[in-house]
N, C-alpha and C positions, 0 to 999 in steps of 0.2 A: 691491335689488341692482342695481348698474349691470351693464354688457356687462362692463367690466373686472373688477368683483367675481366675476361668473359664472366667467369666464376663469381667475382667479387661484385660484377653490374648484376648479374642475375640475383643475387642474394639482396642487393639493395633494392633491386625492384620487388621481391617478393617482402620485403619490411614496408616499403611504401604502399603496397596492396593492404596489407594487414592493418596499417594506420589508417588508410583512407575508409576501409570498408569495416572498421572494428564493430558497428553496431549490426552487422549483417553478413558475418562469415559463414554462416549455414546455408546461405542462397549464392554464395560464391561459386564461378565456375571458370575455367580457362579453356580457350579454343584457339589452337595454333594454326595459323595458315600455312597450307602445303605449300614448300617442303620443310624449310629450316624454321618455322614457327613452331612446328609440332614438337622437336625436341627440346627448344627452348621452353616451351610451355610446361611440359614434363619435367624439366629442370626446376621452373619455379615452382610447381606443385610440390618437387621433393623438399625444397627448401622450406615451403609452408609446412608441410609434414615435420619437417625438423625442427623448426622454429616454436610452432603453437601445435603440434600434434593433431594437425587439421587435414583432413582428407579431401581437398579439393579435385574434383572430377576435371579430366581433361579430355577435349574433344579435337578433331582435326577437320579443317575444312578446306575443300577444294573451290576455287573462286574463278576457274576458267570461264566458265559461260557467264560471268557478270562483268568481265574484262572489256573495256570500250577500245582497247587497243589492238584486237586481233586481226584487224584488216581481213584478208581474203584467206588467210591461214586455215588449214583444217587443225583445230584446236586439239591438243592432247589432255583428256580430260581425266583427273584423277579421282579418288573417292573419298567422300567425306566420311567422318565417322563422330557423329556427335550421340553418344549414348545416353542422353539425359535431355529432358525436357528444359529449353532455354527460358520458356514464359517463366514471369517473375523473378528470374535470376539477375545477379549483376554479373556479366558475361564479360571477361577481359580479354580481347583479341591480341594474339602475341604473332610478331613477326621478325625477322630479322634486321631489314633495313627499311626505313621511311624517306622517301624519295619526294615524289610528286605528288603522292597523296591518292592516287588511282586505285592502289593496289588496297588500302584501307578502306577505300568506299566501295571497292567491290566485295570486299569481306563483310560489310555492313549489310549489304544489300542481299548475298549469301545467307548470311545469320538470320536475318528478318524473314526470310522463308521458311525458317524452323520455328518460328514462333515471336513472341513478344517480349523480351528482357525487359526488366524494369530500368536497366542502365546498361551501356557499352562503355567499356573502356579501352583503351590501346597501350599496348606495352610492347616497347620497339627496343632491339638491342642497341640499333645504330641509328640517328637521324642525322642524315648527311644535307638537308636543307632542299633548297628549289621547288617549293611548293607551287603545284599548279591549283589545287583546290583547297578551300580552307579547313584544312584538319590538321590536329595538332596530336602528338600523343601525351598521354597522361604519364607514363612510365618511359622514362628515356636511360639506358644504359650508359651510352656516350654519344654526344654531340660532335661530328667529324665535318667541318667545312669541307665542301668538296668543289671542284671545277664543274662545268657540264659534261666536259670531256673525259672525267674520271669516272671509273666506277669503284664500289665498296664490294670486295669479295668476302662473304662470312664462310668459313669453314668450320664444320662441326663433327666432333668425333662419331657421333652416329651415323653420320651420311658420308663424311670424308676422311675419316681415320684420324682427323687432328683438329684440334681448335685453334682459330687465329681469325683475326679481322686484317686486311691489308686494303689500300688503296691503290689502283692503276690507272694508267692513262690508257685510253681506248687507241 
């Protein structure tokens, strides 16, 4: 995906979020999964502001302690920043790649520690398939079929200096 492809996908996701939540836009919130989900959530929020003059709060969520694949490693824990109450809101979790579903499950666990949202939705830039858990995204930028021995690398300007998505063999 090029920078234009990413931008177009995030605009489409923003429109989908508006359509799906038309009756409850005042209770909408976006929470990006650290690391690359956070700038994606901010961009979606900017699109919502541009399209509907809607100020949707954005938070960031560290899921490290909720992962089930840490093994014996000492985890590097980041800092969550969700400056609003999630209770009673429709929260859209935003991440860059959906693969096995384990990150999304960990994100839901971490989110539910903060309160009880009315609904939780999942917005993903790239869905690469190969689910191990029964999880699907509500909003997908692009479906990219991959092999198990491939990786999807997402680069974002805010973190990496440029936007792009590539698939590489491991």
